[in-house]
N, C-alpha and C positions, 0 to 999 in steps of 0.2 A: 706245249710239247706235242709232237705228232708221233703216233705209234703206227707202224706199217708192217704188216705181215699178211701173206696170202692165206694163211691158216686162221680162219675166223676165231677158233677157240683160243688161240694164243693172243691174238689182238684184243679180243674182249676180256680175256683174263688179265692181261697187263693193264688194260684200261681200268678195270674194276679195282685192281691193287692200288694204282696211283690215285684213284678217286678218293680212297680212304686216307691218304696221307696228307699232311698239312704242309705241302711244298709250295703253295701259292702259285700253282700252274693252271693255265687254261688248257684243257686236254682235247685233242682231236684224234681220230683214228681213221685208217684207210686200209683197204683189203688188197691193194695192188699198188705198184709203182705209179701207174697212170692216174689212179684216183688220188694218190698223194700229191702228184705234180699239179693236178687241177686245183687242189686246196692251196698249195704253195703259190700258185698264180694269183690267188685271191687275198691272201693275208700273210703277214710276216710270221715265221716260225723260228723259235730260238733253239730248240732241241729236237732232233729227229732220232727216234729209237726204231731201227728198221732191221728186218731180216736181210741178209746179204744175197741170198739166192731166192729169186721169185720169178715165176713165168712172165713173159712179156718184158717189162722193164725191170731189170735187176737192181740190186742195191747200189752197185758202182755207177750205173748210168743215172740213177736218181741222185747220187752224190754230185755228179758233174752238173746237173741242173740246179741243185741247191747252191753250189758254189757260185754259179753265175748270177743267181738272184739274190741270195742272202749270205754274204761272205762271213758274217758273224756267227752263223748257225753252227752249233755243235752236233756232231753225228756220232751215234753209238750203234755199231752193227752187232746183231746177234748171229752167231755162226755155228756151223756143225764142226765135227772133228776133222772132216776131210776138205775143208775150204781154205787150205793154206795159201794157194795162189791168189784167191780173192783177198784174203787178209793182207797179204804182202803188198798188194796194190793199194789197199785202203789206208794202211798205216803210213804210206808215203805222203799223205795229204794232211796238212796241219788241221787241228781241231777235230780229228776223227779218232775214235776209240773202238775197241771190239771186245766182245765177251762170248764165251761158249754158252749155248742154250742150256747146257747141263749144269751150269753154275748156280742156278736158282735165283729167286726173286731178290734175296738180300744183296747179292752182288750187283744186280741191275739197279736197285734203288740207290746203292752207294755210288755207282757210276753216274746216275742222273744227278744226284746231290752234288757230286764233284763238278759236273758240267755247269750246274747253276752257279756254284761258287766262282768258277772260271769266268763265266759271263759277267757276273757282278764285279769282279776284279777288273775286267777289261773295260768297264765303264767308268773307272776311276779317272778323275780329271787331270791329275798332275802331268802325266806324260803327254796327254792330248794337247793341253794348253801349251806346253813347252814346244811341241812340234809345230803348232800353228804360229806361235809368236815369232819363230825364226823367219817366217815369210811374210810378216805383217808389220808395218810401221804405223805409229800413232797418227802421224800427219796424213798419211795416205787414207787411213780409215776415216778420219774426220772429213777429209776432202770428198771422198766417195759418198759418205753419209749426207753431207750438205747438198751434194749434187742431186742425189736421188730424192731427197725431201723436196727440192725444187722441181724435179721431174714429175713428182706426184701431183703437182699443182696444175699441170697442163702439158700438152704435146709440144715436142720440138721437131724441127725438120730433121729427116733421116741423115742428110749429109753432115749436119752440125753435130749430131750424136756420134757419128763415126769418129770425128775429130776429138770430141770430148772424151769418149771412151779410151781412145789412144793416149791422150794426155794424162788422164787420171789412172791409167793402168787397170781399167775395168775389163775383166776377162770375158764379158758377155758379148754376144753378136747383135748389134742393133738392127740388123736386117732380118732376124728371125724372131718368131713369137717367143714369149716368155711366160713361164708359170710363176705364180706368186703364192707365198704362204705367209700367214700372220701368226706371230707368237705373242700371246699375252701373258705376262708374268703375274702370278697371284699377288694380291695386295700384300705389301711388306710391313712388318712391324716397325721398321725403321722409318723415321721421318726425313732422312737425309736423301736429297736428290742425288748426291754423289754415290751413295750406296746402291740406289736403284740403277744408276747408269753403269756402275761397276758390275753389278749382277747381270744386266742385259748384255754388256760387252763379253762377259765370260760365257754366257749362253751362245752368243754369236760365234765366238772362237771355237767352242766345243762343237757346234753344229757343222761348221765347215769341215771338221775332221771326218765326220760321218758322211757328208754329202759329196766329198771330193772324188771318191772312187768312180762314180758313174755319171756325175753331173758337173756342170760348171755353175757356180752359184756365187751370189754376193749378198751379204746380210747388212742391214742398217737399222738404226733406231729411229723410229718416226717421232713426230712431235708429241705424241701421247705417251711416249716412253715404252712403246711396244716394239717388237722386232718384226721386220719385214724382210723376207728373202725373195730374191729374183733368181729363177732357176731355168737352165737349159740343159739338154742332154749333152754329155761329153761325146765328141766325135769318136767313131771307131769302136763303139761298144754295142751290145745287142739292143739296148734301148734306142740308140740313134739309128741303127741299121733297120730295126723294125718300123721306124718312122711312126710310132704309135704313142701318142701322148698319154693314153690310158695306162700303158705299162709304166711310164715314168711316174704317173700319179700313184699307182699302186706301190711302186718302189719308195716313193716319198712317204706314204702312209707308214710303211714299215720302219723306215729310217727315223722318222720323227718320233715313233714310239720308243726307239732305242735312245734317241737324244733326250726325251723326257725322263727316262729312267736314269740316265747319266746325270742330268741336272738335279734330280731328286737325291741321288746317292752322294754326289760330290759337292753340290752347291746348296742343298736344302732349299731349292727353288722349284716351284711347280709351274709348269708352262702349259697353257691351253693353245692348241694349234688348229688353225683353219687353213685349208689348202684350196686354192682355186681349182675347180674340177676341169676347167678348159684353159688352154693357153690364150693369151691376149696379145694383140699388136701393141707396140709401144705407144701409139697415139691414143689407145684406149686405156692406158695404165691407170689414170686417176679414177675413172669410173669403176674399173675392176677392183681397185683398192677399196673404194667406198663400199662396194658390194660385199667384199670379204669382211670388212669391219662390221657391217650389218649382221652377217651370219654369226660372227663372233659374239656380238652383243646379245643376240636372240638365242643363245645356246640353252640347252636344258641342263639344269644343275649348276654347280659352281665351275665346271669346266676343267677341274684339276685332272691332269693326265689325259685330256680329251684330244683326239685327232678327228676332225670332221671335214667333209668336202663342201665347198660352196659353189653352187651352180647358179649363175646369174640369169634371171628371167629377162626376156626381151623388153618387157614393160618397165623394168627397173631403171634403164639408162637415163631417160629424161628426168625421172623423179630424183635420181641421185645427183644429177647435174644441178638441179634447183637447190637441193639441200646444201651443196658444197659452199655456196656463197655465204650462208649464215654460219656454217661451222668454222669457216676461216676466221671469223671474228673472235672465236674462243681462244683464250690465252691459257695460262696455267690452271686456272679454276675449271675451265671447260675440259681440259685434258683429264683432270682428276675426277670430275663428274662423269665423263665418258668412260673412264677406266674403273669406276666403282670404288675409288679410293677415298672413302669417307673421311678418314682421319687427316689425310694430306689436304683435302679440300677445306675442311674446317680450320686446320692450322693456318693455311694461307689466308683464308677469309679473316680470321682474327688478326693476323699480322698486318693486313691491309687496312682494316676498318678501325681497330682499337685506337691506334695513335691519333687518327683524325677525330674520332668521337671524343677523345679526351683533350683535344686541343681547343684553342680559342675560336678558330675560324670555322665553326661547325655549320654556318649558314652559307658557305661559299658555293659557287657553281661547281667547284671540284667535287664536293660531296655529292651533288646531284648527278654529275657525270659518272662517278664511281657507282652510285646506286643503280643507274640505268644500265651500266655495263654488266653488272652482276645479274640484274633482272632479265636482261636480254639473253644471257647465258642460260638461265633457268627456263625462261619461256621457250627458247629454241629447243632445249632438251625435251620439254613437255610437248611441244608441237611434233617433234620427230617420233616420239613414242606414244602419242595420243593419250596423255595422262590427265587431260583437263577434268574428266569426270571423277578422278581420284584425288587430285590436288587442285584446288580452286585457283584460278589465275587472277581473280579479282584482288586488287591491291598490289600486284606486281608493277603495273604501269601507272595506276592511279595513285601517285605518291601522296596526294592530299588526304588519302584514307587514314594516314598515320599521324598521331599527335606530335611526334618528335622524330628527329633523325635516329635516335637510339632505337625507338620502336620500329622504324622503317627497316633498319638493318637486322634487327632481331626477327622480323617477319621473313626477310630473305633467308636467314639462317634456318628457321624452322621449316621453310619450304624446301630447302636443299636437303635437310635431314629426312623429310617425308619422301623425297624422291629416291634417296638411298634405300630407305626401308621398303619402298615399293619394288625396287629392283631386286632386293634379296628375296622378297615374297614371290615375285614373278619367276625367278630362277627355280625356286622350290616347286611352284605350281606347274611350270613347264616340265620339270622332271617327273612329277606325278602323272601328268598327261601322257608323256612318252611311255612310261611304264604301263599305264592302263592300255594304251594302244598295242603294246607288245603282248600283253596278256590276252587281249581280244584276238590278235592275230594267231597266237598259239592255239587257242580254243577252236578257231575256224580252219586250221591247217594241220591238224594232228596226224594226218596220213602222209604229210610231206616232210621234206628235209627241214628239221628245226635246229640245225647246228648253230653254234654261236656265230660262225662266219656268215651263214645265210641270214640270220636275224639282223646282224650288224649291217649287212649290205642293204637289207630291206629298209632299215631306219636311218641309214647314212651316218653310222658311228663306227669307230674302230672297235673290234670285238672286246678288248679288255675294258674299255670305258663303259660299254653297254652292260657288261657283266657286273662291274662295280656299281653302276647307277641302279641296276635292278636290285642288287642286294641291299644297297643303301636305302632304297625306298620300301622294299618288301620284307627285309630282315631275313631273307633266305636266298640260296643260290638259284640262278636261272635254270640250271640243269635239273635241280630238285623239283622246281615248279613244273617243268615240262614232264618229268616222269610222273608226278602226281596227277597232272591233267590227263596223261595217257592212261594211267591206271583207272582213274575215275570213269573215263569214257569206255574203257574195255569192260569194266564191271557192268556198265549200263547196257552195252551191246550183248554181253553174255546172257542177259535175260531173254534175248530173242532167240528161241530155239531153232528158227529157220536159218540162222547164220552159222556157217561152219566156223570152228575155232580159228582156222587159217584166215578166213575172211575178216574176222574180228581183228586179228593181228595186222592185216594190211591196212585196215581203217585207222589204226593208231600208230602207223609208221613202221611196222615190222613185216617186210616181205617174206622173210624166212620164218617158217612156223616154229622151228626149234629155238630161234633167237627170241621170239615172242614168249614162248613157254619159259625160257630161262629168266627173262626180264620179269615176267609176271610172278614167278615163284620167288624171285629175290625180293620183290616189293611186298608181297602179301603172305608168303609162306605156303601158298597153294599153287598148284598148276591151274591153268584155265579150265581144264576138264573138271578138276575137283571143285573149283569155284562154281561152275555151272551146275554140277550135281548137288552142291549144297543149296543153291538157289532153288532148284526143283524140289528139294526136300521140304523147303519152307512153305511151298504153295499148298 
């Protein structure tokens, strides 16, 4: 939620009130319409609580900008008694409410709570799926999916793609670059492939409802069971007119956050999303896809509700091309190993190996072929992620190291379980590493903007995921940590008599002296001057 008012005392007061409530909101504040618009250009906002009359950009002009960027956003205007003309114009717009400033905090809290409930209800799946299914046939979906899985294996001539797109009713333009996004479904408790496919299809249908307004997109399920979206800007909207892919990427970041919430609410499915930061030509599709998969794999934490950007380095291209040849050999086992789906991997492993080991023909060449096929999958995975020093490769290819076929396959099984365990540990370690970097950055930039949006941009995460990751690792809110760091630094600086109190405030991020005084007293019970006098008395 974003709070906007040109009167600082009102903005700060509302911010402090909502900080104390358990509404599960990430809060932002702005002191003008222009400052609010700058923040709205950087991240998705679900609720805006704004003064309707402000110098420069007023509430109504801000509303028009919000409607163009985030059509799902709920707007609540705070008005005076003489603002009837403004209110009349505002209430003609869906999703807009208004309150008199004199009605008090209780009415405002109720209005925000109602807006939250409306947003959550709007994310329910039933109506969305029904709308999408009317324009989607099963055969067309299968044909398009098969085509794009084939397309990801290599380039095709542009003239052939034009004909193919027309025949398969693919809405994308093969002459224009395309943005890609990868959605990884969290490991399911179900062992049924059909259940996973059904969940992925439901996510695909739901996502199209959100993306349709400003983009042309097509989603498909790749061979690993993950979702891949191919996205271009829809003609004749501000994203296309601006000819700025960065704007489209920012739009996609916000929309995929909404899609994640809808999936969680309606399907009980958690989706980790990685978006290509730059558009790619169709001939480079397979390399861009590999790069996005790499970013998805090397995420920090478990990825639940994550939206991250993947920027491919120039040096990656040839390396990814070499890796593709070995990955293409992977079948169902490789897909589950790559996706971190331990239970599915082991289930298929047992289904394949147990009947053979219990049969009579255990010395056949078929057993040897099966062994080396699985060993190659494991070895390929270890090569890609450089795990030889953590899981020994000796015994994978040297089949004579094992006394029997039973021991051979048990060794492969133990190796696979070790790889899954290392992956889980790696996710946790990377999460801790990211949080430590965030803490160090905060300590070194206390005088600068340390808003959640700024930190998220600095570390390439969406704000809500960074907030959740920090709390998960540290056991406290990111905003609380920043406040404590600023108070600690302020106390240290107040010991230096040569510094004015206003200078201390600037060094911990407060340009206005009265804002610093209010913040310091709220945190410590003393004003900065009282704190300094107390320190002098101890000398």
